[in-house]
C-alpha positions in Angstrom: 0.0 0.0 0.0 1.2 3.5 -0.8 -0.4 5.2 2.2 -1.6 3.9 5.5 -5.3 4.7 4.7 -5.3 2.8 1.4 -7.9 0.1 1.3 -6.5 -3.5 1.3 -6.6 -5.3 -2.1 -9.8 -7.1 -2.8 -9.4 -10.9 -2.4 -10.8 -13.1 -5.2 -11.3 -16.8 -5.9 -9.1 -19.1 -3.8 -7.7 -16.1 -1.8 -11.1 -15.1 -0.6 -12.0 -18.7 0.3 -8.7 -19.1 2.2 -9.3 -15.8 4.2 -12.7 -17.0 5.4 -11.5 -20.4 6.4 -12.4 -21.7 9.8 -9.6 -22.7 12.2 -9.9 -26.4 13.0 -6.9 -26.8 15.3 -3.7 -25.1 16.2 -0.4 -26.5 17.4 2.7 -24.8 18.5 3.9 -24.0 15.0 1.1 -25.2 12.7 -2.5 -24.1 12.1 -5.1 -26.4 10.5 -7.9 -24.6 8.6 -10.9 -25.8 6.7 -11.0 -24.7 3.1 -14.3 -24.5 1.2 -13.8 -26.6 -2.0 -15.9 -26.6 -5.1 -13.8 -29.1 -7.1 -11.3 -31.7 -5.9 -10.0 -32.9 -9.3 -8.1 -30.5 -11.6 -6.3 -30.7 -14.8 -2.5 -30.6 -14.7 -0.8 -27.8 -16.6 2.2 -27.7 -18.9 3.8 -31.1 -19.2 1.0 -32.6 -17.1 -1.9 -31.6 -19.3 -2.8 -35.3 -19.8 -3.0 -35.9 -16.1 -5.7 -35.2 -13.6 -4.5 -34.1 -10.2 -5.8 -34.3 -6.7 -4.4 -32.6 -3.5 -6.4 -33.2 -0.4 -4.6 -30.5 1.5 -3.0 -27.1 0.7 0.3 -26.6 2.4 2.6 -29.3 3.9 3.9 -29.6 7.4 7.1 -31.5 6.6 9.0 -28.3 5.9 11.4 -29.9 3.3 13.9 -27.2 2.5 13.9 -27.9 -1.2 10.1 -27.9 -1.6 9.0 -26.7 -5.0 5.3 -26.3 -4.2 5.5 -23.3 -1.8 4.3 -21.0 -4.7 0.8 -22.6 -4.2 0.1 -20.5 -1.2 0.7 -17.4 -3.2 -2.6 -18.0 -5.0 -4.1 -17.3 -1.5 -2.1 -14.1 -1.1 0.2 -15.8 1.4 3.5 -14.6 0.2 5.9 -15.7 3.0 7.1 -19.1 1.8 7.4 -20.3 5.4 3.6 -20.1 5.7 3.3 -23.1 3.4 4.4 -25.4 6.3 2.6 -23.5 9.0 -0.9 -22.9 7.5 -2.4 -26.2 6.4 -5.7 -26.1 4.7 -7.8 -29.2 4.8 -10.3 -29.3 2.0 -13.9 -29.5 3.0 -14.7 -33.1 1.9 -18.1 -34.4 0.8 -18.0 -38.0 -0.4 -21.1 -37.6 -2.7 -19.7 -34.6 -4.5 -16.3 -36.2 -4.9 -17.8 -39.5 -6.2 -19.7 -37.4 -8.8 -16.5 -35.9 -10.0 -14.7 -39.2 -10.1 -17.6 -40.8 -12.2 -17.1 -38.1 -14.9 -13.5 -39.4 -15.5 -13.0 -41.5 -18.6 -12.1 -45.1 -18.7 -8.2 -45.2 -18.6 -7.7 -41.7 -17.3 -4.6 -41.0 -15.2 -5.0 -39.4 -11.8 -2.1 -38.3 -9.7 -2.7 -37.7 -5.9 -0.3 -35.6 -4.0 1.4 -33.6 -6.7 1.9 -30.5 -4.6 1.1 -31.4 -1.0 1.7 -34.8 0.7 -1.6 -36.5 1.1 -0.2 -38.4 4.2 1.2 -35.5 6.1 0.2 -35.3 9.9 -3.0 -33.5 8.9 -4.3 -36.8 7.4 -4.2 -38.5 10.9 -6.7 -36.0 12.0 -9.0 -35.4 9.0 -8.6 -38.7 7.0 -9.5 -37.0 3.7 -7.2 -39.2 1.7 -8.7 -42.4 3.1 -12.2 -41.1 2.3 -11.1 -40.5 -1.3 -9.5 -43.9 -1.6 -12.8 -45.4 -0.4 -14.6 -43.7 -3.3 -12.0 -45.0 -5.8 -12.4 -48.5 -4.4 -15.9 -48.5 -6.0 -14.6 -47.5 -9.4 -12.7 -49.2 -12.2 -10.5 -48.6 -15.2 -8.5 -45.7 -13.8 -4.7 -45.3 -13.5 -3.9 -43.9 -10.1 -0.5 -42.6 -8.8 0.1 -41.5 -5.2 3.1 -39.5 -4.2 4.2 -39.2 -0.7 7.2 -39.3 1.7 5.2 -40.7 4.6 5.1 -44.2 6.1 1.6 -43.4 7.0 0.6 -44.4 3.5 0.8 -48.1 4.6 -2.3 -47.5 6.7 -4.3 -47.6 3.5 -2.7 -50.8 2.0 -6.1 -52.6 2.4 -7.9 -49.9 0.4 -5.2 -49.7 -2.2 -5.2 -53.4 -2.7 -9.0 -53.3 -3.2 -8.5 -50.5 -5.8 -5.8 -52.6 -7.6 -8.4 -55.3 -8.4 -10.2 -53.1 -11.0 -7.7 -50.2 -11.5 -4.0 -49.5 -11.9 -2.4 -48.1 -8.8 1.1 -47.3 -7.8 2.6 -45.5 -4.8 5.6 -43.2 -5.4 7.4 -43.0 -2.1 10.2 -40.5 -1.7 13.4 -41.5 0.0 16.0 -38.8 -0.6 18.7 -40.3 1.5 19.3 -43.1 4.0 21.5 -40.7 6.1 19.3 -40.1 9.1 21.1 -36.9 10.1 21.0 -35.4 6.6 17.3 -36.4 6.2 16.5 -34.5 9.4 18.3 -31.4 8.1 16.6 -31.3 4.7 13.2 -32.8 5.6 12.9 -31.7 9.3 9.4 -33.0 10.0 9.1 -35.9 7.6 9.2 -39.5 8.8 12.7 -41.1 9.1 14.0 -43.0 6.0 13.8 -46.3 7.9 10.1 -45.8 8.5 9.5 -45.1 4.8 11.3 -48.3 3.9 9.1 -50.2 6.2 6.1 -48.7 4.5 7.5 -49.9 1.1 7.7 -53.4 2.5 4.1 -53.3 3.9 2.6 -52.0 0.7 4.4 -54.4 -1.6 3.4 -57.3 0.6 -0.2 -56.1 0.2 0.2 -56.4 -3.5 0.5 -52.5 -4.1 3.4 -51.6 -6.5 5.8 -49.1 -5.1 8.3 -46.8 -6.8 11.0 -45.3 -4.7 12.0 -41.7 -5.7 15.3 -40.3 -4.6 14.2 -36.8 -5.5 15.6 -34.3 -5.4 19.3 -35.0 -6.2 21.2 -32.1 -4.7 24.7 -31.4 -6.0 27.5 -32.3 -3.6 24.9 -33.2 -0.8 23.2 -36.5 -1.8 24.3 -37.0 -5.5 27.2 -39.5 -5.0 26.9 -42.9 -6.6 27.2 -44.5 -3.1 24.4 -42.4 -1.7 22.0 -43.1 -4.5 23.0 -46.8 -4.6 22.2 -47.2 -1.0 18.6 -45.9 -1.5 18.1 -48.1 -4.6 19.5 -51.2 -2.9 17.3 -50.7 0.2 14.2 -50.1 -2.1 14.9 -53.4 -3.9 15.3 -55.3 -0.6 11.9 -54.1 0.6 10.1 -55.0 -2.5 10.0 -51.8 -4.6 9.6 -52.4 -8.4 11.1 -49.3 -9.7 13.4 -46.4 -8.8 14.1 -42.9 -10.0 16.2 -39.9 -9.2 16.3 -36.4 -10.7 18.2 -33.2 -10.0 17.0 -30.4 -7.7 15.1 -27.5 -9.3 14.7 -24.2 -7.5 11.8 -22.0 -8.2 12.1 -18.5 -6.7 9.9 -19.4 -3.7 12.0 -22.5 -3.1 15.2 -20.5 -3.3 14.0 -18.2 -0.6 14.1 -21.1 1.9 16.8 -23.4 0.4 19.6 -20.8 -0.1 19.5 -19.5 3.5 19.5 -23.1 4.6 22.7 -23.7 2.7 24.2 -20.6 4.2 23.5 -22.0 7.6 24.4 -25.7 7.1 26.5 -25.9 3.9 28.1 -22.5 3.6 30.9 -23.8 1.4 28.3 -24.7 -1.3 26.4 -21.4 -1.4 28.5 -19.8 -4.2 28.2 -22.9 -6.4 24.5 -23.1 -6.0 23.9 -19.5 -6.7 26.0 -19.7 -9.9 24.1 -22.8 -11.1 20.7 -21.5 -10.4 21.1 -17.9 -11.1 19.5 -17.8 -14.4 17.1 -20.7 -14.4 15.2 -23.0 -11.9 16.4 -26.2 -13.8 19.9 -27.4 -14.3 20.9 -28.1 -17.9 23.9 -29.6 -19.6 26.4 -32.1 -18.2 25.2 -32.4 -14.7 21.6 -33.8 -15.3 23.0 -36.1 -18.1 25.6 -37.4 -15.6 23.0 -38.0 -13.0 20.7 -39.8 -15.5 23.6 -42.1 -16.5 24.4 -42.7 -12.9 20.9 -43.6 -12.0 20.6 -46.0 -15.0 23.6 -47.9 -13.8 22.3 -48.1 -10.3 18.9 -49.2 -11.4 20.3 -51.9 -13.7 22.6 -53.1 -10.8 19.6 -53.8 -8.6 17.1 -54.9 -11.3 14.6 -52.2 -10.9 12.6 -50.5 -13.6 12.2 -46.8 -14.3 9.6 -45.1 -12.1 9.1 -41.4 -12.7 6.6 -39.2 -11.0 5.6 -35.7 -12.2 8.6 -33.4 -11.5 7.2 -29.9 -11.9 3.4 -30.0 -11.6 1.4 -26.8 -11.3 -1.8 -28.4 -10.0 -3.8 -25.5 -8.5 -4.6 -23.6 -11.7 -8.1 -25.2 -12.2 -8.8 -25.3 -8.5 -8.2 -21.6 -8.3 -10.4 -20.8 -11.1 -13.0 -23.5 -10.5 -12.6 -24.9 -14.1 -13.3 -28.5 -15.0 -14.3 -28.4 -18.7 -13.4 -31.9 -19.7 -15.4 -33.6 -16.9 -18.5 -31.5 -17.7 -18.9 -33.5 -20.9 -19.8 -36.6 -18.8 -18.4 -40.1 -18.8 -17.3 -41.8 -21.9 -19.1 -44.7 -23.6 -16.4 -47.1 -22.5 -16.7 -46.0 -18.9 -20.5 -46.4 -19.1 -20.1 -49.9 -20.5 -17.6 -50.9 -17.9 -20.0 -49.9 -15.1 -22.7 -52.1 -16.7 -20.3 -55.0 -16.7 -19.5 -54.4 -13.0 -23.1 -54.5 -12.0 -23.5 -58.1 -13.5 
Protein backbone atom coordinates (compact mmCIF):
# COMPACT_ATOMS: atom_id res chain seq x y z
CA UNK A 1 0.00 0.00 0.00
CA UNK A 2 1.22 3.51 -0.79
CA UNK A 3 -0.42 5.17 2.19
CA UNK A 4 -1.65 3.89 5.54
CA UNK A 5 -5.28 4.69 4.69
CA UNK A 6 -5.25 2.83 1.35
CA UNK A 7 -7.89 0.05 1.33
CA UNK A 8 -6.51 -3.49 1.33
CA UNK A 9 -6.59 -5.27 -2.04
CA UNK A 10 -9.82 -7.12 -2.77
CA UNK A 11 -9.41 -10.86 -2.43
CA UNK A 12 -10.85 -13.08 -5.15
CA UNK A 13 -11.24 -16.79 -5.94
CA UNK A 14 -9.15 -19.09 -3.75
CA UNK A 15 -7.64 -16.16 -1.80
CA UNK A 16 -11.11 -15.12 -0.65
CA UNK A 17 -11.98 -18.67 0.37
CA UNK A 18 -8.72 -19.02 2.29
CA UNK A 19 -9.26 -15.75 4.13
CA UNK A 20 -12.65 -16.97 5.34
CA UNK A 21 -11.48 -20.45 6.36
CA UNK A 22 -12.39 -21.65 9.84
CA UNK A 23 -9.61 -22.66 12.21
CA UNK A 24 -9.90 -26.38 12.97
CA UNK A 25 -6.94 -26.81 15.29
CA UNK A 26 -3.70 -25.06 16.25
CA UNK A 27 -0.42 -26.56 17.38
CA UNK A 28 2.68 -24.76 18.54
CA UNK A 29 3.89 -23.96 15.02
CA UNK A 30 1.07 -25.11 12.74
CA UNK A 31 -2.53 -24.09 12.15
CA UNK A 32 -5.09 -26.35 10.48
CA UNK A 33 -7.90 -24.59 8.63
CA UNK A 34 -10.88 -25.86 6.68
CA UNK A 35 -11.02 -24.70 3.07
CA UNK A 36 -14.26 -24.52 1.15
CA UNK A 37 -13.79 -26.61 -1.98
CA UNK A 38 -15.93 -26.68 -5.11
CA UNK A 39 -13.75 -29.06 -7.12
CA UNK A 40 -11.29 -31.69 -5.94
CA UNK A 41 -10.00 -32.86 -9.32
CA UNK A 42 -8.06 -30.49 -11.54
CA UNK A 43 -6.26 -30.72 -14.83
CA UNK A 44 -2.48 -30.57 -14.70
CA UNK A 45 -0.77 -27.78 -16.59
CA UNK A 46 2.26 -27.65 -18.88
CA UNK A 47 3.80 -31.11 -19.26
CA UNK A 48 1.02 -32.56 -17.11
CA UNK A 49 -1.95 -31.61 -19.30
CA UNK A 50 -2.81 -35.27 -19.85
CA UNK A 51 -3.01 -35.95 -16.10
CA UNK A 52 -5.74 -35.19 -13.59
CA UNK A 53 -4.47 -34.05 -10.20
CA UNK A 54 -5.81 -34.23 -6.65
CA UNK A 55 -4.40 -32.60 -3.52
CA UNK A 56 -6.48 -33.22 -0.37
CA UNK A 57 -4.57 -30.49 1.47
CA UNK A 58 -2.97 -27.14 0.73
CA UNK A 59 0.36 -26.63 2.40
CA UNK A 60 2.60 -29.32 3.84
CA UNK A 61 3.86 -29.62 7.39
CA UNK A 62 7.05 -31.53 6.57
CA UNK A 63 9.00 -28.35 5.86
CA UNK A 64 11.37 -29.82 3.26
CA UNK A 65 13.99 -27.18 2.49
CA UNK A 66 13.89 -27.86 -1.26
CA UNK A 67 10.08 -27.93 -1.66
CA UNK A 68 8.97 -26.66 -5.08
CA UNK A 69 5.30 -26.29 -4.15
CA UNK A 70 5.55 -23.32 -1.80
CA UNK A 71 4.32 -21.11 -4.64
CA UNK A 72 0.85 -22.63 -4.22
CA UNK A 73 0.11 -20.49 -1.15
CA UNK A 74 0.74 -17.39 -3.26
CA UNK A 75 -2.65 -17.99 -4.93
CA UNK A 76 -4.13 -17.32 -1.50
CA UNK A 77 -2.11 -14.11 -1.05
CA UNK A 78 0.17 -15.84 1.47
CA UNK A 79 3.52 -14.56 0.20
CA UNK A 80 5.82 -15.71 2.99
CA UNK A 81 7.12 -19.11 1.76
CA UNK A 82 7.39 -20.32 5.35
CA UNK A 83 3.59 -20.15 5.68
CA UNK A 84 3.34 -23.14 3.35
CA UNK A 85 4.39 -25.37 6.27
CA UNK A 86 2.60 -23.41 9.00
CA UNK A 87 -0.88 -22.89 7.56
CA UNK A 88 -2.32 -26.23 6.42
CA UNK A 89 -5.71 -26.13 4.69
CA UNK A 90 -7.82 -29.28 4.83
CA UNK A 91 -10.28 -29.31 1.98
CA UNK A 92 -13.91 -29.53 3.00
CA UNK A 93 -14.75 -33.06 1.93
CA UNK A 94 -18.11 -34.42 0.82
CA UNK A 95 -18.05 -37.99 -0.41
CA UNK A 96 -21.09 -37.63 -2.68
CA UNK A 97 -19.68 -34.57 -4.46
CA UNK A 98 -16.28 -36.22 -4.86
CA UNK A 99 -17.86 -39.42 -6.18
CA UNK A 100 -19.74 -37.38 -8.80
CA UNK A 101 -16.46 -35.87 -10.00
CA UNK A 102 -14.73 -39.25 -10.13
CA UNK A 103 -17.53 -40.77 -12.17
CA UNK A 104 -17.07 -38.12 -14.85
CA UNK A 105 -13.54 -39.37 -15.48
CA UNK A 106 -13.01 -41.42 -18.61
CA UNK A 107 -12.05 -45.06 -18.68
CA UNK A 108 -8.23 -45.22 -18.63
CA UNK A 109 -7.69 -41.67 -17.30
CA UNK A 110 -4.57 -41.01 -15.22
CA UNK A 111 -5.01 -39.40 -11.80
CA UNK A 112 -2.09 -38.25 -9.63
CA UNK A 113 -2.72 -37.68 -5.92
CA UNK A 114 -0.23 -35.56 -3.99
CA UNK A 115 1.37 -33.56 -6.78
CA UNK A 116 1.95 -30.49 -4.60
CA UNK A 117 1.13 -31.44 -1.01
CA UNK A 118 1.74 -34.74 0.72
CA UNK A 119 -1.60 -36.54 1.13
CA UNK A 120 -0.23 -38.46 4.14
CA UNK A 121 1.22 -35.54 6.10
CA UNK A 122 0.23 -35.24 9.80
CA UNK A 123 -3.07 -33.55 8.90
CA UNK A 124 -4.27 -36.85 7.42
CA UNK A 125 -4.18 -38.50 10.84
CA UNK A 126 -6.71 -35.93 12.02
CA UNK A 127 -8.97 -35.43 8.99
CA UNK A 128 -8.62 -38.67 6.95
CA UNK A 129 -9.51 -37.00 3.67
CA UNK A 130 -7.17 -39.24 1.71
CA UNK A 131 -8.70 -42.41 3.11
CA UNK A 132 -12.19 -41.17 2.27
CA UNK A 133 -11.07 -40.46 -1.28
CA UNK A 134 -9.57 -43.91 -1.66
CA UNK A 135 -12.82 -45.41 -0.40
CA UNK A 136 -14.56 -43.73 -3.34
CA UNK A 137 -11.95 -44.96 -5.83
CA UNK A 138 -12.38 -48.49 -4.45
CA UNK A 139 -15.86 -48.49 -5.99
CA UNK A 140 -14.60 -47.49 -9.45
CA UNK A 141 -12.76 -49.26 -12.25
CA UNK A 142 -10.54 -48.60 -15.23
CA UNK A 143 -8.49 -45.70 -13.77
CA UNK A 144 -4.73 -45.30 -13.51
CA UNK A 145 -3.89 -43.89 -10.05
CA UNK A 146 -0.55 -42.61 -8.78
CA UNK A 147 0.06 -41.51 -5.19
CA UNK A 148 3.13 -39.47 -4.27
CA UNK A 149 4.23 -39.23 -0.63
CA UNK A 150 7.22 -39.33 1.69
CA UNK A 151 5.22 -40.68 4.63
CA UNK A 152 5.17 -44.17 6.12
CA UNK A 153 1.52 -43.45 7.03
CA UNK A 154 0.61 -44.46 3.47
CA UNK A 155 0.81 -48.09 4.58
CA UNK A 156 -2.29 -47.52 6.72
CA UNK A 157 -4.32 -47.65 3.51
CA UNK A 158 -2.71 -50.78 2.04
CA UNK A 159 -6.06 -52.56 2.35
CA UNK A 160 -7.93 -49.96 0.33
CA UNK A 161 -5.17 -49.69 -2.25
CA UNK A 162 -5.18 -53.46 -2.71
CA UNK A 163 -8.94 -53.31 -3.23
CA UNK A 164 -8.54 -50.52 -5.79
CA UNK A 165 -5.86 -52.56 -7.60
CA UNK A 166 -8.39 -55.28 -8.45
CA UNK A 167 -10.16 -53.05 -11.00
CA UNK A 168 -7.69 -50.20 -11.56
CA UNK A 169 -3.99 -49.54 -11.91
CA UNK A 170 -2.43 -48.04 -8.81
CA UNK A 171 1.13 -47.25 -7.79
CA UNK A 172 2.61 -45.50 -4.76
CA UNK A 173 5.63 -43.26 -5.40
CA UNK A 174 7.43 -42.99 -2.09
CA UNK A 175 10.21 -40.42 -1.77
CA UNK A 176 13.39 -41.44 0.05
CA UNK A 177 15.96 -38.76 -0.61
CA UNK A 178 18.74 -40.28 1.49
CA UNK A 179 19.34 -43.07 4.00
CA UNK A 180 21.54 -40.77 6.07
CA UNK A 181 19.28 -40.08 9.06
CA UNK A 182 21.13 -36.92 10.11
CA UNK A 183 21.02 -35.46 6.59
CA UNK A 184 17.35 -36.38 6.21
CA UNK A 185 16.54 -34.54 9.44
CA UNK A 186 18.28 -31.42 8.10
CA UNK A 187 16.65 -31.29 4.67
CA UNK A 188 13.24 -32.79 5.61
CA UNK A 189 12.93 -31.72 9.26
CA UNK A 190 9.44 -33.02 10.04
CA UNK A 191 9.14 -35.91 7.58
CA UNK A 192 9.24 -39.55 8.78
CA UNK A 193 12.67 -41.14 9.09
CA UNK A 194 13.97 -43.01 6.02
CA UNK A 195 13.81 -46.33 7.90
CA UNK A 196 10.09 -45.82 8.52
CA UNK A 197 9.50 -45.10 4.85
CA UNK A 198 11.33 -48.27 3.84
CA UNK A 199 9.11 -50.20 6.21
CA UNK A 200 6.09 -48.70 4.43
CA UNK A 201 7.52 -49.85 1.08
CA UNK A 202 7.66 -53.39 2.43
CA UNK A 203 4.12 -53.31 3.88
CA UNK A 204 2.60 -51.92 0.69
CA UNK A 205 4.34 -54.39 -1.60
CA UNK A 206 3.39 -57.28 0.67
CA UNK A 207 -0.23 -56.14 0.26
CA UNK A 208 0.18 -56.31 -3.52
CA UNK A 209 0.52 -52.57 -4.11
CA UNK A 210 3.35 -51.64 -6.54
CA UNK A 211 5.80 -49.08 -5.13
CA UNK A 212 8.32 -46.83 -6.84
CA UNK A 213 11.02 -45.24 -4.70
CA UNK A 214 12.00 -41.71 -5.68
CA UNK A 215 15.36 -40.34 -4.59
CA UNK A 216 14.19 -36.84 -5.45
CA UNK A 217 15.69 -34.31 -5.46
CA UNK A 218 19.32 -35.03 -6.19
CA UNK A 219 21.22 -32.08 -4.69
CA UNK A 220 24.73 -31.40 -6.05
CA UNK A 221 27.46 -32.31 -3.55
CA UNK A 222 24.87 -33.19 -0.88
CA UNK A 223 23.21 -36.48 -1.84
CA UNK A 224 24.33 -37.00 -5.44
CA UNK A 225 27.19 -39.47 -4.98
CA UNK A 226 26.84 -42.89 -6.56
CA UNK A 227 27.24 -44.43 -3.12
CA UNK A 228 24.36 -42.39 -1.66
CA UNK A 229 21.98 -43.12 -4.52
CA UNK A 230 22.99 -46.78 -4.63
CA UNK A 231 22.20 -47.22 -0.93
CA UNK A 232 18.66 -45.91 -1.47
CA UNK A 233 18.10 -48.07 -4.55
CA UNK A 234 19.48 -51.21 -2.88
CA UNK A 235 17.26 -50.70 0.17
CA UNK A 236 14.26 -50.08 -2.07
CA UNK A 237 14.91 -53.37 -3.89
CA UNK A 238 15.34 -55.30 -0.63
CA UNK A 239 11.97 -54.06 0.59
CA UNK A 240 10.08 -54.98 -2.56
CA UNK A 241 10.01 -51.79 -4.65
CA UNK A 242 9.64 -52.47 -8.36
CA UNK A 243 11.10 -49.24 -9.70
CA UNK A 244 13.45 -46.40 -8.79
CA UNK A 245 14.15 -42.91 -10.05
CA UNK A 246 16.18 -39.85 -9.13
CA UNK A 247 16.31 -36.40 -10.69
CA UNK A 248 18.19 -33.18 -9.97
CA UNK A 249 16.96 -30.42 -7.72
CA UNK A 250 15.16 -27.49 -9.30
CA UNK A 251 14.72 -24.19 -7.51
CA UNK A 252 11.77 -21.95 -8.23
CA UNK A 253 12.06 -18.48 -6.67
CA UNK A 254 9.84 -19.46 -3.73
CA UNK A 255 12.03 -22.51 -3.11
CA UNK A 256 15.25 -20.54 -3.32
CA UNK A 257 14.01 -18.19 -0.61
CA UNK A 258 14.12 -21.11 1.82
CA UNK A 259 16.81 -23.37 0.36
CA UNK A 260 19.61 -20.82 -0.10
CA UNK A 261 19.44 -19.49 3.50
CA UNK A 262 19.44 -23.13 4.62
CA UNK A 263 22.65 -23.68 2.64
CA UNK A 264 24.22 -20.60 4.19
CA UNK A 265 23.54 -22.04 7.62
CA UNK A 266 24.37 -25.72 7.07
CA UNK A 267 26.51 -25.91 3.92
CA UNK A 268 28.11 -22.47 3.55
CA UNK A 269 30.90 -23.83 1.34
CA UNK A 270 28.28 -24.72 -1.30
CA UNK A 271 26.39 -21.42 -1.44
CA UNK A 272 28.46 -19.81 -4.21
CA UNK A 273 28.23 -22.88 -6.44
CA UNK A 274 24.47 -23.14 -6.03
CA UNK A 275 23.92 -19.46 -6.69
CA UNK A 276 25.97 -19.70 -9.87
CA UNK A 277 24.16 -22.83 -11.08
CA UNK A 278 20.64 -21.55 -10.39
CA UNK A 279 21.18 -17.87 -11.07
CA UNK A 280 19.50 -17.83 -14.48
CA UNK A 281 17.10 -20.78 -14.40
CA UNK A 282 15.26 -23.01 -11.96
CA UNK A 283 16.38 -26.16 -13.79
CA UNK A 284 19.92 -27.42 -14.24
CA UNK A 285 20.95 -28.08 -17.83
CA UNK A 286 23.90 -29.60 -19.62
CA UNK A 287 26.43 -32.06 -18.23
CA UNK A 288 25.17 -32.42 -14.67
CA UNK A 289 21.62 -33.78 -15.32
CA UNK A 290 23.04 -36.04 -18.03
CA UNK A 291 25.64 -37.39 -15.60
CA UNK A 292 22.98 -38.04 -12.94
CA UNK A 293 20.73 -39.80 -15.46
CA UNK A 294 23.59 -42.11 -16.48
CA UNK A 295 24.46 -42.75 -12.84
CA UNK A 296 20.87 -43.63 -11.98
CA UNK A 297 20.60 -45.94 -15.00
CA UNK A 298 23.67 -47.88 -13.82
CA UNK A 299 22.37 -48.14 -10.27
CA UNK A 300 18.90 -49.20 -11.37
CA UNK A 301 20.31 -51.91 -13.62
CA UNK A 302 22.59 -53.11 -10.82
CA UNK A 303 19.59 -53.82 -8.59
CA UNK A 304 17.14 -54.95 -11.26
CA UNK A 305 14.59 -52.16 -10.86
CA UNK A 306 12.55 -50.49 -13.56
CA UNK A 307 12.18 -46.78 -14.29
CA UNK A 308 9.62 -45.12 -12.06
CA UNK A 309 9.08 -41.45 -12.77
CA UNK A 310 6.64 -39.18 -10.98
CA UNK A 311 5.62 -35.70 -12.21
CA UNK A 312 8.54 -33.37 -11.56
CA UNK A 313 7.15 -29.86 -11.86
CA UNK A 314 3.37 -29.90 -11.60
CA UNK A 315 1.32 -26.77 -11.23
CA UNK A 316 -1.86 -28.41 -9.98
CA UNK A 317 -3.79 -25.49 -8.52
CA UNK A 318 -4.66 -23.57 -11.67
CA UNK A 319 -8.06 -25.18 -12.20
CA UNK A 320 -8.78 -25.34 -8.49
CA UNK A 321 -8.17 -21.62 -8.26
CA UNK A 322 -10.48 -20.76 -11.14
CA UNK A 323 -13.05 -23.52 -10.52
CA UNK A 324 -12.62 -24.88 -14.03
CA UNK A 325 -13.31 -28.47 -14.99
CA UNK A 326 -14.29 -28.35 -18.66
CA UNK A 327 -13.44 -31.89 -19.72
CA UNK A 328 -15.42 -33.54 -16.93
CA UNK A 329 -18.50 -31.45 -17.69
CA UNK A 330 -18.98 -33.52 -20.84
CA UNK A 331 -19.79 -36.61 -18.82
CA UNK A 332 -18.37 -40.13 -18.79
CA UNK A 333 -17.22 -41.83 -21.93
CA UNK A 334 -19.08 -44.68 -23.58
CA UNK A 335 -16.34 -47.09 -22.55
CA UNK A 336 -16.69 -45.97 -18.94
CA UNK A 337 -20.47 -46.44 -19.03
CA UNK A 338 -20.15 -49.92 -20.52
CA UNK A 339 -17.59 -50.88 -17.88
CA UNK A 340 -20.00 -49.93 -15.09
CA UNK A 341 -22.72 -52.05 -16.65
CA UNK A 342 -20.34 -55.00 -16.65
CA UNK A 343 -19.49 -54.37 -13.01
CA UNK A 344 -23.15 -54.55 -12.04
CA UNK A 345 -23.51 -58.07 -13.46
